[in-house]
Backbone bond lengths (Angstrom), bond angles and torsions (degrees), N, CA, C in turn:
res aa  C-N    CA-C-N  psi(-1)  N-CA   C-N-CA  omega(-1)  CA-C   N-CA-C  phi
1 M - - - 1.461 - - 1.524 109.25 -
2 A 1.325 116.71 133.17 1.457 121.01 -179.01 1.521 110.76 -64.43
3 A 1.341 114.94 158.68 1.465 120.30 -175.14 1.525 112.09 -56.56
4 K 1.330 117.99 -43.95 1.463 120.27 -177.28 1.528 111.40 -65.33
5 A 1.331 116.82 -38.25 1.461 120.15 177.72 1.520 111.22 -67.95
6 Q 1.335 116.80 -38.94 1.467 120.66 176.85 1.528 110.55 -62.02
7 I 1.317 115.84 -40.62 1.467 120.31 179.79 1.536 110.03 -64.93
8 L 1.323 117.82 -44.36 1.467 120.67 179.84 1.523 111.21 -61.27
9 A 1.335 116.33 -44.87 1.467 120.00 -178.92 1.524 110.96 -64.65
10 A 1.325 116.88 -42.43 1.467 120.18 179.48 1.520 111.18 -66.84
11 A 1.326 117.37 -41.91 1.464 121.15 -179.75 1.522 110.81 -64.34
12 E 1.317 116.80 -43.94 1.466 120.50 179.37 1.532 110.54 -57.45
13 R 1.329 116.66 -46.63 1.471 120.46 -178.32 1.521 111.30 -66.10
14 L 1.331 117.40 -46.42 1.465 120.20 -178.06 1.529 111.75 -66.66
15 F 1.325 116.82 -41.69 1.464 119.42 177.42 1.529 110.69 -62.14
16 A 1.340 116.19 -40.94 1.467 120.32 -179.70 1.525 111.27 -66.46
17 E 1.320 117.15 -38.52 1.468 121.09 -176.30 1.525 113.06 -78.00
18 F 1.325 116.62 -41.63 1.453 119.64 -167.99 1.530 114.89 -118.29
19 G 1.323 117.22 -7.43 1.455 120.57 -177.79 1.521 111.05 96.04
20 I 1.311 115.55 145.20 1.469 120.43 -174.56 1.515 111.78 -63.42
21 E 1.313 116.93 -43.69 1.463 119.84 -174.64 1.524 112.69 -73.81
22 S 1.343 117.58 -18.13 1.467 120.69 -176.21 1.522 112.93 -88.13
23 V 1.316 117.56 -8.43 1.466 121.77 -174.38 1.522 109.50 -109.66
24 S 1.326 115.90 131.31 1.462 120.13 179.23 1.525 110.89 -93.39
25 L 1.312 116.03 160.28 1.465 120.15 176.40 1.525 110.88 -63.45
26 R 1.307 117.03 -32.19 1.464 120.54 177.65 1.529 110.66 -65.39
27 Q 1.329 117.34 -43.30 1.464 120.34 178.09 1.527 111.16 -60.87
28 I 1.308 116.00 -38.06 1.461 119.59 178.97 1.526 110.41 -65.45
29 A 1.326 116.49 -42.71 1.463 120.38 179.33 1.525 110.94 -60.25
30 V 1.327 116.95 -42.42 1.466 120.80 179.67 1.528 110.03 -65.14
31 A 1.347 116.99 -45.36 1.463 121.14 -179.71 1.524 111.73 -63.96
32 A 1.325 116.49 -28.96 1.464 121.21 179.55 1.523 112.41 -84.73
33 G 1.330 117.22 1.19 1.454 121.06 178.33 1.510 114.60 74.42
34 Q 1.329 116.24 26.47 1.468 120.46 -179.61 1.529 110.25 -89.69
35 R 1.291 116.77 126.75 1.461 120.35 179.00 1.529 111.36 -65.99
36 N 1.288 115.07 -38.63 1.467 120.26 178.73 1.528 108.26 -87.14
37 T 1.312 117.44 112.57 1.461 120.89 -176.71 1.532 112.57 -71.21
38 S 1.327 116.65 -6.60 1.466 120.44 174.84 1.526 112.07 -94.20
39 A 1.333 116.77 8.42 1.463 120.26 -174.22 1.520 112.63 -62.30
40 V 1.346 117.24 -36.97 1.465 119.96 -178.10 1.524 109.69 -66.92
41 A 1.321 116.50 -45.84 1.458 120.26 178.22 1.530 110.56 -62.68
42 Y 1.321 116.84 -35.87 1.467 120.74 179.55 1.529 110.92 -63.99
43 H 1.346 116.58 -45.28 1.462 120.69 -175.31 1.529 113.06 -80.47
44 Y 1.339 116.95 -34.23 1.467 119.29 -170.34 1.531 114.06 -122.07
45 G 1.296 118.10 -17.71 1.457 121.04 173.36 1.507 114.80 84.96
46 S 1.337 118.47 -50.95 1.455 121.17 -176.12 1.522 109.84 -148.05
47 K 1.313 114.78 166.30 1.469 119.63 178.14 1.526 110.42 -66.08
48 E 1.335 117.32 -38.24 1.457 120.47 178.26 1.532 111.17 -60.03
49 A 1.326 116.64 -43.39 1.462 120.48 179.02 1.518 111.32 -66.97
50 L 1.322 117.14 -35.18 1.463 121.48 178.63 1.527 110.51 -66.79
51 V 1.333 116.87 -43.40 1.470 120.92 177.27 1.532 110.04 -58.66
52 E 1.317 116.70 -44.67 1.462 120.17 179.58 1.524 111.01 -65.17
53 A 1.327 117.54 -36.00 1.465 120.72 179.55 1.522 111.21 -65.87
54 I 1.337 117.42 -37.48 1.467 120.42 176.63 1.518 109.88 -63.39
55 Y 1.316 116.08 -43.80 1.457 120.67 178.33 1.534 110.36 -58.24
56 V 1.309 117.35 -48.42 1.467 121.28 -179.01 1.525 110.14 -61.90
57 W 1.313 117.06 -43.38 1.467 123.13 -179.74 1.525 110.58 -56.49
58 R 1.300 117.34 -48.25 1.465 120.89 -177.06 1.531 112.44 -80.07
59 M 1.321 116.94 -41.67 1.454 120.18 -170.65 1.524 113.28 -77.18
60 T 1.312 118.73 -14.65 1.460 119.74 176.88 1.520 110.47 -59.23
61 T 1.332 116.19 -47.02 1.467 120.92 178.50 1.520 111.36 -69.34
62 V 1.337 116.76 -45.20 1.465 121.07 -179.65 1.523 110.11 -59.31
63 N 1.318 116.64 -43.46 1.462 121.60 -179.15 1.523 111.19 -61.03
64 A 1.331 116.90 -44.09 1.463 120.74 -179.77 1.529 111.04 -63.19
65 Q 1.327 116.83 -42.63 1.467 120.68 179.06 1.527 111.11 -64.79
66 R 1.319 116.09 -42.10 1.461 119.49 -178.77 1.536 111.20 -68.05
67 L 1.321 117.11 -40.88 1.461 120.25 177.72 1.530 110.85 -60.16
68 A 1.325 117.22 -40.58 1.464 120.76 177.89 1.522 110.52 -62.58
69 G 1.336 116.28 -41.71 1.455 120.14 178.26 1.515 112.44 -65.04
70 L 1.313 116.92 -39.27 1.466 120.69 179.34 1.522 111.39 -67.35
71 R 1.319 116.56 -38.33 1.470 119.17 177.16 1.528 110.66 -62.18
72 A 1.324 116.19 -38.55 1.469 120.06 179.27 1.526 111.53 -67.21
73 L 1.326 117.68 -31.39 1.463 121.09 -179.50 1.523 112.81 -73.40
74 G 1.314 117.00 -32.26 1.454 120.01 -176.97 1.517 111.54 80.17
75 T 1.315 116.31 -159.61 1.469 121.06 -172.00 1.521 113.93 -97.09
76 E 1.320 118.19 -4.34 1.465 120.88 -176.59 1.524 111.86 -111.35
77 A 1.303 117.49 34.69 1.466 120.85 -176.97 1.523 110.70 -70.33
78 S 1.326 115.16 145.25 1.464 120.72 176.66 1.527 109.86 -80.93
79 V 1.325 116.02 169.14 1.462 120.49 177.01 1.531 109.86 -60.03
80 E 1.318 117.65 -43.84 1.468 120.54 -179.45 1.522 111.27 -62.91
81 Q 1.321 117.70 -39.95 1.462 120.60 178.46 1.521 111.58 -65.85
82 L 1.319 116.91 -39.67 1.461 119.93 178.33 1.521 111.51 -68.15
83 V 1.319 117.18 -39.13 1.467 120.22 175.87 1.519 109.91 -62.08
84 R 1.318 116.97 -42.83 1.469 120.36 178.54 1.528 110.55 -62.21
85 A 1.331 116.02 -39.99 1.468 119.80 178.18 1.525 111.20 -63.50
86 L 1.321 116.56 -31.10 1.463 120.87 176.82 1.521 111.30 -72.45
87 V 1.336 116.26 -43.04 1.463 121.59 -169.86 1.520 113.18 -82.02
88 E 1.312 117.82 -46.31 1.462 119.94 -168.26 1.526 114.23 -62.29
89 P 1.344 120.56 -44.38 1.469 118.11 178.20 1.527 112.69 -63.87
90 L 1.333 116.50 -32.36 1.460 119.29 177.40 1.524 110.38 -70.61
91 A 1.328 116.74 -39.51 1.462 120.67 178.03 1.530 111.57 -64.25
92 A 1.322 116.54 -26.50 1.466 120.04 179.27 1.524 112.34 -65.52
93 T 1.343 117.48 -19.51 1.467 120.00 179.11 1.529 111.99 -79.25
94 L 1.338 117.91 -3.57 1.461 120.23 -179.40 1.525 111.91 -60.42
95 H 1.323 116.70 -27.48 1.463 121.12 175.21 1.518 108.11 -116.39
96 D 1.297 116.35 127.96 1.456 122.46 -172.69 1.528 110.35 -95.36
97 P 1.342 119.08 108.10 1.468 120.55 -179.63 1.518 113.42 -62.72
98 E 1.334 116.66 -22.64 1.463 119.47 178.89 1.524 112.00 -75.26
99 R 1.339 117.11 -12.20 1.466 121.02 178.59 1.527 110.22 -124.03
100 G 1.347 115.97 39.29 1.457 119.87 176.47 1.509 113.60 65.71
101 D 1.338 116.96 33.39 1.467 122.77 179.60 1.523 113.42 63.95
102 E 1.327 116.99 21.25 1.462 118.78 171.22 1.527 109.25 -69.28
103 P 1.348 117.36 157.82 1.473 118.71 177.17 1.527 111.53 -55.37
104 S 1.315 114.93 140.07 1.457 121.82 -178.21 1.520 110.69 -84.43
105 W 1.331 115.59 179.64 1.473 122.91 174.42 1.527 110.90 -117.50
106 Y 1.333 116.63 -0.46 1.457 119.49 -168.68 1.525 113.51 -65.19
107 L 1.328 117.86 -42.42 1.466 119.20 -177.29 1.516 111.53 -66.79
108 R 1.338 116.90 -36.39 1.463 119.15 176.53 1.525 110.88 -69.46
109 F 1.308 116.49 -33.22 1.467 119.93 174.14 1.527 110.59 -62.98
110 I 1.346 117.33 -47.96 1.456 120.81 179.77 1.523 111.00 -62.70
111 A 1.341 116.71 -39.09 1.465 120.03 177.67 1.523 110.85 -59.54
112 E 1.322 117.13 -37.33 1.463 121.00 177.83 1.529 111.06 -63.69
113 T 1.320 117.39 -36.93 1.465 119.51 -176.79 1.526 112.29 -71.19
114 L 1.325 117.54 -23.92 1.463 120.23 -175.70 1.518 113.14 -64.25
115 W 1.325 116.49 -26.89 1.471 120.03 -172.59 1.519 112.91 -91.15
116 R 1.320 117.63 -0.61 1.455 120.44 -174.31 1.535 109.64 -127.79
117 P 1.328 118.06 112.73 1.459 120.31 -174.76 1.522 114.06 -53.86
118 Q 1.327 117.23 -34.99 1.463 118.56 -176.79 1.533 112.35 -71.76
119 F 1.345 117.24 -15.80 1.459 120.78 179.81 1.530 112.61 -116.92
120 D 1.315 118.21 -5.24 1.464 122.73 -172.85 1.530 110.34 -55.87
121 P 1.346 118.06 119.33 1.472 119.40 -178.26 1.516 113.25 -65.31
122 V 1.324 117.59 -28.51 1.460 119.77 178.76 1.525 110.15 -62.30
123 V 1.315 116.28 -34.96 1.463 121.33 -178.39 1.525 111.51 -89.11
124 N 1.323 116.81 -40.68 1.460 120.98 -165.49 1.519 116.15 -102.13
125 T 1.321 119.57 -17.34 1.462 119.13 -173.18 1.522 114.77 -125.33
126 L 1.335 118.47 -11.63 1.463 118.91 -179.02 1.520 112.71 -66.28
127 R 1.319 116.68 -15.68 1.466 119.60 177.92 1.531 111.31 -77.20
128 R 1.336 117.80 -15.28 1.455 121.43 -172.08 1.531 111.32 -77.48
129 P 1.353 117.84 156.38 1.469 120.74 177.63 1.528 112.68 -57.53
130 E 1.335 117.14 -32.83 1.468 120.73 -178.28 1.525 112.35 -67.34
131 A 1.309 117.81 -11.30 1.465 121.81 178.35 1.527 111.77 -102.93
132 E 1.324 117.90 12.65 1.471 120.35 -178.64 1.521 111.19 -55.42
133 S 1.333 117.02 -43.51 1.465 120.02 -176.83 1.522 111.44 -66.45
134 V 1.333 117.60 -34.46 1.466 120.35 177.38 1.522 109.37 -65.50
135 R 1.318 116.99 -43.71 1.466 120.29 178.95 1.527 110.77 -60.88
136 L 1.329 117.37 -38.87 1.461 120.92 179.87 1.530 110.82 -68.24
137 V 1.325 117.40 -40.66 1.465 120.42 177.54 1.529 109.96 -61.97
138 V 1.326 116.48 -46.47 1.469 120.11 -179.32 1.525 110.13 -61.74
139 A 1.329 117.33 -42.79 1.467 120.55 178.36 1.528 110.80 -62.57
140 G 1.341 116.42 -41.10 1.451 120.19 178.42 1.518 112.38 -64.15
141 L 1.317 116.43 -42.03 1.463 120.79 178.24 1.521 110.99 -66.36
142 R 1.327 116.84 -39.00 1.461 119.87 178.84 1.535 110.05 -62.03
143 G 1.339 115.72 -39.86 1.458 118.94 178.14 1.518 112.29 -69.15
144 A 1.339 116.69 -39.93 1.465 120.43 -179.85 1.524 112.17 -69.28
145 L 1.328 116.41 -22.63 1.464 121.36 -179.16 1.529 109.74 -116.24
146 D 1.332 116.22 42.49 1.459 119.76 -172.18 1.526 113.28 -67.05
147 G 1.326 118.07 -12.53 1.454 119.70 175.97 1.508 113.86 -83.76
148 L 1.323 116.44 -4.79 1.459 121.97 -178.55 1.529 109.60 -88.76
149 A 1.324 116.73 133.40 1.463 120.19 178.43 1.528 110.08 -57.45
150 P 1.335 118.30 140.14 1.465 121.08 -176.68 1.520 113.96 -53.59
151 E 1.334 117.43 -42.75 1.459 119.08 -178.63 1.525 111.68 -67.65
152 L 1.339 116.70 -32.65 1.461 120.26 177.21 1.525 110.49 -71.97
153 F 1.319 116.32 -40.24 1.465 120.00 175.66 1.521 110.95 -59.36
154 D 1.331 117.17 -46.80 1.462 121.10 -179.19 1.529 111.12 -60.90
155 E 1.326 116.20 -41.48 1.465 119.55 -179.54 1.527 110.39 -66.58
156 R 1.310 116.55 -40.90 1.463 119.15 179.47 1.531 111.29 -67.93
157 M 1.322 117.79 -37.81 1.462 120.05 177.97 1.512 110.97 -64.56
158 R 1.329 116.55 -37.41 1.463 119.39 176.22 1.528 110.69 -62.87
159 L 1.319 116.59 -42.82 1.464 120.47 177.66 1.531 111.31 -62.99
160 V 1.327 116.48 -42.41 1.463 120.59 178.94 1.530 110.55 -63.03
161 S 1.328 116.10 -43.86 1.471 119.54 179.30 1.522 111.27 -59.27
162 M 1.319 116.31 -45.11 1.459 120.30 -179.60 1.521 111.15 -67.53
163 L 1.337 116.76 -40.20 1.459 120.02 177.90 1.526 111.13 -61.32
164 V 1.324 116.41 -49.17 1.464 120.22 -176.52 1.520 111.05 -62.44
165 V 1.324 116.69 -48.15 1.467 119.78 -176.58 1.524 111.37 -66.28
166 T 1.326 117.51 -48.40 1.464 119.09 -176.47 1.523 112.01 -69.54
167 A 1.335 117.27 -35.25 1.468 119.33 177.64 1.526 110.97 -66.58
168 L 1.332 117.10 -42.92 1.462 119.71 178.66 1.529 111.20 -70.07
169 A 1.327 117.48 -34.05 1.462 120.33 176.27 1.526 110.54 -63.84
170 D 1.329 116.27 -41.00 1.466 119.86 177.06 1.525 110.48 -64.21
171 R 1.325 117.06 -40.44 1.468 120.27 177.96 1.523 110.79 -64.45
172 E 1.317 116.39 -41.24 1.465 121.34 178.15 1.527 110.73 -58.52
173 R 1.342 116.10 -44.56 1.465 120.40 178.29 1.521 111.18 -63.21
174 R 1.325 116.41 -43.81 1.458 120.11 -176.36 1.522 112.18 -70.08
175 L 1.333 117.24 -25.85 1.460 120.17 176.49 1.528 111.98 -66.01
176 Q 1.325 116.96 -19.31 1.459 120.29 178.09 1.527 112.56 -89.63
177 E 1.331 117.12 -0.11 1.453 120.22 175.50 1.531 109.58 -71.00
178 P 1.344 118.11 155.52 1.466 120.51 -178.39 1.533 113.43 -57.52
179 D 1.339 116.91 -35.14 1.464 120.60 -177.73 1.528 108.97 -135.50
180 P 1.338 117.84 79.66 1.474 120.59 -175.05 1.527 111.40 -62.35
181 P 1.337 118.22 142.35 1.467 120.84 177.05 1.527 110.58 -59.83
182 P 1.331 117.94 140.90 1.473 119.97 -177.94 1.513 114.24 -66.22
183 H 1.341 118.65 -22.75 1.457 119.85 -176.79 1.525 113.00 -76.15
184 L 1.320 118.17 2.41 1.463 119.79 177.69 1.523 112.18 -74.35
185 G 1.329 117.17 -1.40 1.455 120.96 179.97 1.517 112.03 -86.41
186 D 1.339 115.69 -131.51 1.464 120.47 -173.07 1.520 112.80 -62.17
187 L 1.338 118.04 -37.23 1.456 120.03 -178.45 1.521 110.76 -61.25
188 G 1.334 116.67 -46.22 1.464 120.10 179.34 1.509 111.95 -59.96
189 L 1.332 117.03 -38.10 1.459 121.01 179.49 1.530 110.49 -67.36
190 E 1.332 116.72 -41.15 1.464 120.13 179.02 1.527 111.03 -63.56
191 V 1.321 117.14 -39.94 1.467 120.63 178.36 1.523 110.21 -62.67
192 L 1.320 117.29 -41.12 1.462 121.42 -179.72 1.529 110.90 -65.26
193 V 1.323 117.64 -45.38 1.469 121.15 178.72 1.522 110.22 -61.49
194 A 1.326 116.84 -43.01 1.466 120.39 -179.66 1.529 111.01 -64.40
195 A 1.335 116.97 -41.43 1.465 120.42 -179.30 1.524 111.20 -65.67
196 A 1.330 117.26 -43.89 1.464 120.59 179.76 1.534 110.70 -65.41
197 T 1.318 116.70 -39.23 1.466 120.50 178.09 1.524 110.66 -63.74
198 A 1.332 116.00 -40.30 1.465 120.36 -179.99 1.529 111.42 -64.04
199 I 1.314 117.21 -38.97 1.470 120.28 178.08 1.525 110.68 -60.04
200 L 1.313 116.27 -42.16 1.462 120.41 -175.83 1.526 112.85 -75.29
201 T 1.315 117.42 -32.43 1.467 120.22 -170.80 1.515 113.66 -103.50
202 D 1.318 119.32 -1.34 1.458 120.84 -179.68 1.530 109.58 -59.69
203 P 1.346 117.78 136.18 1.473 119.78 -178.43 1.525 111.78 -61.36
204 W 1.330 114.88 152.34 1.471 120.08 177.97 1.532 108.72 -138.29
205 P 1.327 117.81 130.67 1.468 128.28 -0.47 1.527 111.59 -63.96
206 P 1.335 116.98 157.39 1.461 120.08 -177.87 1.523 111.44 -60.45
207 R 1.323 115.10 143.15 1.454 119.57 174.76 1.526 109.08 -78.21
208 N 1.314 114.79 154.24 1.481 120.56 175.89 1.524 112.29 56.29
209 R 1.339 116.26 38.68 1.460 119.37 177.94 1.545 108.63 -66.01
210 P 1.339 117.33 132.69 1.464 119.89 -179.33 1.526 110.97 -60.61
211 T 1.334 116.44 140.93 1.452 120.62 174.60 1.523 109.46 -76.18
212 E 1.331 116.13 166.10 1.471 119.18 177.58 1.526 110.62 -58.91
213 Q 1.332 115.94 -37.07 1.458 118.38 179.25 1.511 110.45 -66.76
214 G 1.361 115.55 -38.54 1.465 118.78 179.21 1.505 112.00 -66.68
215 I 1.336 117.41 -34.85 1.457 120.86 179.58 1.511 110.75 -65.15
216 R 1.335 116.21 -39.17 1.444 119.22 177.55 1.499 110.66 -64.79
């Protein structure tokens, strides 16, 4: 594996395990087997650039798979179909073909970026070509839910993004347990798609909202 690929793989694992801010570029260089501990800074310049490079590395494949799925759906896709198109290619990264289909670290890495504005992919990477399929899914959902106020749609999409990433990150972690639960397969994925779809399509204002007396 070339030096840059070794660095990306080591950084992804260390960031996922210990948090982005807790890992130094020197530690990544050592974990990647680089004799020169300045190798990461030489290739990527900064931690922010390294985080973006990991995203590009992983999302290039995910983006291509999602675009193919969207083309197959056509222009009349339902909300559930669009949610599935969002989730399934990302769930496919749970097993890393470059490591003999062992569980990956990518979802836990992405989960780490969500909590830090300077690394948040929603803010920092959706502009990139590798996020084209995400932009198309969001546009499709916005059209399918055109009766929803824009600010409510945005808030629900943020919730869906966090749900999908953190749920898949938890599944990724549990797949590395000695005896992973069997429901982490198709059933778990179906539950996630159904939950994300429900968040987006729930009526507004909510039905059966508790009265003040009921809240007390």
